[in-house]
N, C-alpha and C positions, 0 to 999 in steps of 0.2 A: 671412432671414427670406424666405418666398416672395412673388411681385407677388400674391399671392393672399389676403396677410395685413394688409396695406395698410390702413387702413380707411380710407376716401372718405362725401365728400356728392356727390351728385347736385345739377345746380343748381336744384332746388326744395326742396331743402334735406334729403332724404330720406339713412339713411344707405343704404349699398350699397358693395362691395368687386371689387375685378378676379375673384375667385370665382365669378359672377354670368356670366359668361364665360367657364369653364370650357368645354373642348372649344370653341372658337373665337376663327378668328384674329383677334386686334384693331390696327384703328391706331391709337396713340392724339398724336393730336398736341395742340399748345398753342396755341387762337386767336384770335385778336383781330380786331373790330371793323371797328377806319379806321384798318388797318393796309393798304400799298402791296401785300401778300401778299394782302389780305382775299377777292381772290375765290378764292380756290383752295380756298373754299368751298364751289362751285359743282362741283367735282373730286370733293371728299370724300363732296358726295351723289352725284353717277354712280357713285361705285365702290360707295356704302352700297345704293344700291339693283342697280349689277351681277351680286352679292354675297352680300348678303344670309341669300340662301335655300341659301348652298351652305355656311353655316357661319361667315361676315363681320359683324365690325361696326366703322365709323368709330369713336370714342370722342371731343367733341372735349374739351378742358379750355382753360375763358379766362385769359389772365394778361396782366396788367397791368402786366410789368414793360419793357416792353419800348420806348419813347418815350408811355406812359400811352395805350400803344392801345385797350386795353378796357374803360374808366370807366365803366364801365354799372355798375347796379343786376343780377342775377341773372332778372327779367322786365324790362325794356330787352335784354337777351344773346340771350334766349326770341324777343320778339317779333322784334328783328331779323333773327333768323337763319329763323325759322321767315317772315316777309313779303319779307325780302332773297333770302334762298338756298335756300327751300323745306327745309331741313334738318328729317332725320327721324329723325337716330340721334340720338343718346342724348350728352347731355352731361352734365359735375360740375359743381364748383363750383369759380372762380374760385380760380388756387390759383400761389404762388409756382414758381417755378423754379428758379431760380438761386439764391446765396447766404445769407444767416443762415438764414435763414427760411423757405428755399425746403423740400418737403414729400416725406415721407420718398417716397412715389413716385416723385420725379422724383433722391432719393439714390439709387437705381437704377438709375434708366434712365439718369441718364445717366455712370454709370460703364461703358457700351455703347460701344466704337469706332461711328464712320462707314462707310466703305466705304473709306474714306481711315484709317484705322488710329487716327485721333482721336475720342477723349470726351472730359469734360469739358462745362465749362458748357455750355445750349445757347445758339443765338447768338442768334434772331431771335423772331417768331412763326414758326409752322408746319410748326414738328420735328417729324419724324415718325419715331414707334418703334413697328416692326409684330413684337406678341408670336405664337408659335405655339401655338395648341390647348391643349400640356402649362405651357403658362405663362410659359416662356421670352423669351430677345428676341432675334428671328431678326435684327430688320435697325434703320438706323439713318439715319433719309434727312439732311440739311438741309434748312432752308427753304425754297432757290427751288426744289427736284426736287419738280415738275407731283406734285400725289399722280394723275392719271393718264397719269405717265409712262412709257415700256416698263420699266424699273428696278424702279419700287412694283408695276403689275401685274403686273410677272413673279413679286418673292416675296411679294405677295398669296397669287397664282394654287399658289404651290411651298408656300404651309402652310393650304390649303382641307382641311377635314378632309372635307367630305364629296365 
Protein backbone atom coordinates (compact mmCIF):
# COMPACT_ATOMS: atom_id res chain seq x y z
CA UNK A 1 0.00 0.00 0.00
CA UNK A 2 1.28 3.44 -0.88
CA UNK A 3 1.33 6.04 1.87
CA UNK A 4 -0.67 8.19 -0.55
CA UNK A 5 -3.57 5.69 -0.48
CA UNK A 6 -4.15 5.65 3.28
CA UNK A 7 -7.39 7.48 4.18
CA UNK A 8 -6.89 10.25 6.74
CA UNK A 9 -8.95 13.02 8.33
CA UNK A 10 -8.00 16.59 9.06
CA UNK A 11 -8.23 17.97 12.57
CA UNK A 12 -11.51 19.62 11.55
CA UNK A 13 -12.88 16.24 10.40
CA UNK A 14 -12.58 16.53 6.62
CA UNK A 15 -11.35 13.61 4.51
CA UNK A 16 -7.79 13.83 3.22
CA UNK A 17 -4.78 11.69 2.33
CA UNK A 18 -1.09 12.17 1.82
CA UNK A 19 -1.77 12.30 -1.93
CA UNK A 20 -2.56 15.98 -1.33
CA UNK A 21 1.17 16.39 -0.69
CA UNK A 22 2.49 14.54 -3.76
CA UNK A 23 5.60 16.29 -5.00
CA UNK A 24 6.36 17.85 -1.60
CA UNK A 25 8.70 16.93 1.20
CA UNK A 26 6.57 16.29 4.31
CA UNK A 27 7.66 16.06 7.94
CA UNK A 28 5.03 13.99 9.80
CA UNK A 29 5.17 14.51 13.56
CA UNK A 30 3.04 13.02 16.34
CA UNK A 31 2.36 16.01 18.57
CA UNK A 32 0.93 16.75 22.02
CA UNK A 33 -0.04 19.94 23.82
CA UNK A 34 0.93 19.01 27.39
CA UNK A 35 4.34 17.39 26.92
CA UNK A 36 7.80 18.50 27.97
CA UNK A 37 8.65 18.43 24.25
CA UNK A 38 5.67 20.64 23.27
CA UNK A 39 7.98 23.66 22.70
CA UNK A 40 9.14 21.80 19.57
CA UNK A 41 6.01 23.27 17.96
CA UNK A 42 8.02 26.49 17.65
CA UNK A 43 10.78 24.79 15.66
CA UNK A 44 8.25 22.95 13.52
CA UNK A 45 6.50 26.21 12.66
CA UNK A 46 9.87 27.81 11.88
CA UNK A 47 10.58 24.99 9.42
CA UNK A 48 7.14 25.47 7.89
CA UNK A 49 7.75 29.18 7.34
CA UNK A 50 11.30 28.65 6.10
CA UNK A 51 10.57 25.92 3.53
CA UNK A 52 6.86 26.06 2.59
CA UNK A 53 7.57 28.10 -0.53
CA UNK A 54 10.09 25.44 -1.63
CA UNK A 55 7.71 22.47 -1.61
CA UNK A 56 7.71 21.44 2.05
CA UNK A 57 5.15 21.06 4.80
CA UNK A 58 5.00 19.87 8.37
CA UNK A 59 2.01 17.64 9.10
CA UNK A 60 1.03 17.44 12.77
CA UNK A 61 -0.65 14.31 14.12
CA UNK A 62 -2.05 14.73 17.65
CA UNK A 63 -1.70 11.62 19.80
CA UNK A 64 -2.84 10.98 23.38
CA UNK A 65 -1.01 7.67 23.90
CA UNK A 66 1.95 9.03 25.86
CA UNK A 67 1.03 10.02 29.38
CA UNK A 68 -2.36 11.37 28.25
CA UNK A 69 -0.57 14.52 27.06
CA UNK A 70 -3.04 15.35 24.27
CA UNK A 71 -6.42 15.09 26.03
CA UNK A 72 -8.14 17.94 24.20
CA UNK A 73 -10.84 18.01 21.59
CA UNK A 74 -10.00 18.93 18.01
CA UNK A 75 -11.12 22.51 18.71
CA UNK A 76 -9.00 22.72 21.87
CA UNK A 77 -5.94 21.37 20.04
CA UNK A 78 -6.41 23.82 17.16
CA UNK A 79 -6.84 26.77 19.52
CA UNK A 80 -3.80 25.80 21.60
CA UNK A 81 -1.58 25.37 18.53
CA UNK A 82 -2.63 28.59 16.85
CA UNK A 83 -2.66 30.85 19.91
CA UNK A 84 0.38 29.44 21.73
CA UNK A 85 2.71 28.66 18.82
CA UNK A 86 1.13 30.35 15.79
CA UNK A 87 0.92 27.00 14.01
CA UNK A 88 0.02 27.34 10.33
CA UNK A 89 0.91 23.83 9.14
CA UNK A 90 -1.86 21.27 8.57
CA UNK A 91 -2.98 18.99 11.38
CA UNK A 92 -4.65 15.61 11.21
CA UNK A 93 -7.21 14.18 13.61
CA UNK A 94 -5.95 12.58 16.80
CA UNK A 95 -4.54 9.11 15.99
CA UNK A 96 -3.11 6.13 17.81
CA UNK A 97 0.48 5.52 16.73
CA UNK A 98 1.22 2.31 18.69
CA UNK A 99 -0.61 -0.80 19.83
CA UNK A 100 -3.74 -2.59 18.65
CA UNK A 101 -5.42 0.63 17.53
CA UNK A 102 -2.38 1.85 15.57
CA UNK A 103 -3.53 3.80 12.52
CA UNK A 104 -2.46 2.29 9.16
CA UNK A 105 -0.33 5.38 8.50
CA UNK A 106 1.77 4.54 11.54
CA UNK A 107 1.87 0.84 10.65
CA UNK A 108 3.77 1.94 7.55
CA UNK A 109 5.86 4.65 9.21
CA UNK A 110 7.04 2.55 12.16
CA UNK A 111 8.50 -0.07 9.80
CA UNK A 112 11.16 2.52 8.94
CA UNK A 113 14.38 2.46 10.96
CA UNK A 114 15.96 5.54 12.50
CA UNK A 115 19.63 6.54 12.00
CA UNK A 116 20.68 3.84 14.50
CA UNK A 117 18.86 1.19 12.44
CA UNK A 118 15.99 0.74 14.90
CA UNK A 119 12.44 0.45 13.59
CA UNK A 120 9.33 -0.26 15.64
CA UNK A 121 7.07 1.61 18.00
CA UNK A 122 6.98 5.35 18.39
CA UNK A 123 8.98 6.19 21.52
CA UNK A 124 7.15 9.34 22.63
CA UNK A 125 5.53 12.53 21.37
CA UNK A 126 7.31 14.47 18.61
CA UNK A 127 8.80 11.54 16.70
CA UNK A 128 9.40 12.74 13.13
CA UNK A 129 9.23 11.06 9.72
CA UNK A 130 10.40 12.82 6.57
CA UNK A 131 8.65 11.86 3.35
CA UNK A 132 10.36 12.42 0.04
CA UNK A 133 8.36 14.15 -2.74
CA UNK A 134 7.58 10.77 -4.34
CA UNK A 135 6.02 9.50 -1.10
CA UNK A 136 8.79 7.28 0.24
CA UNK A 137 10.06 7.58 3.80
CA UNK A 138 13.43 9.34 3.64
CA UNK A 139 14.29 9.61 7.34
CA UNK A 140 13.10 8.99 10.88
CA UNK A 141 14.04 11.16 13.84
CA UNK A 142 13.38 10.28 17.46
CA UNK A 143 11.45 12.63 19.79
CA UNK A 144 14.42 14.42 21.36
CA UNK A 145 15.87 15.38 17.96
CA UNK A 146 14.94 19.05 17.66
CA UNK A 147 13.11 20.12 14.50
CA UNK A 148 15.75 22.70 13.62
CA UNK A 149 18.72 20.43 14.36
CA UNK A 150 21.40 20.19 11.68
CA UNK A 151 20.44 16.60 10.84
CA UNK A 152 16.74 17.39 10.32
CA UNK A 153 17.43 20.55 8.31
CA UNK A 154 19.98 18.74 6.11
CA UNK A 155 17.51 15.90 5.48
CA UNK A 156 14.72 18.35 4.58
CA UNK A 157 16.97 20.34 2.26
CA UNK A 158 18.04 17.12 0.51
CA UNK A 159 14.37 16.31 -0.21
CA UNK A 160 13.12 19.72 -1.32
CA UNK A 161 11.67 19.49 -4.82
CA UNK A 162 12.03 23.16 -5.74
